[in-house]
C-alpha positions, 0 to 999 in steps of 0.5 A: 336163873337169870342173874347167873345169865347175866354174871356168867356173860359179864366175865365171859371175855375176861381172859388174858388178851396176850399171844402166847408165842410172840408176847403181844399185849394190849397197848395203850395211846390217844385218841386224837380229835380234829381239834387235837383234843387227846384222850386214851384208848387202848390197841387191842392185838388181833388174837385168834384161839386156835387148835394145832396138831403137835404131831411129834406127841400125836395130840391137839394143842389149844393157844391164844395166838396173834396173827403174827404168832401163827405166820411164825408157826408156819414159818419155823413149826409148831414144835420149836416155836413153842419151844422158844416160847417157853424158853422166851416164858411167854408159855410155862408148859404146853 
C-alpha cells in the first residue's frame, strides 16, 4: 500500500503546464551567477485551476488558466474567450 501511495505522489503534478486561454507554456532560459556562469533553468507560467460558470449553457467549466488568461476572461467574457481559444487551437472543446 505504501508503494502505491509513493507512485501516486510521484505522478501527481505531471499535467501539462499550458494555459488553455492564452497558450502560455514553460520557457527555457539561463540562471546567471555573480561570476556570469550560465546554467539552464525553466520559467513556469503562473497557472491556476479555476472553475468558471458558463451562463449560456448553465454549467461550470474547469480550466487551467494563467493570470493573464483570467484577466482576458474578465475583459472579454467567458463565451467569447473560449470561442477564440478553440479557434486558435489552444482548446479542443469546452
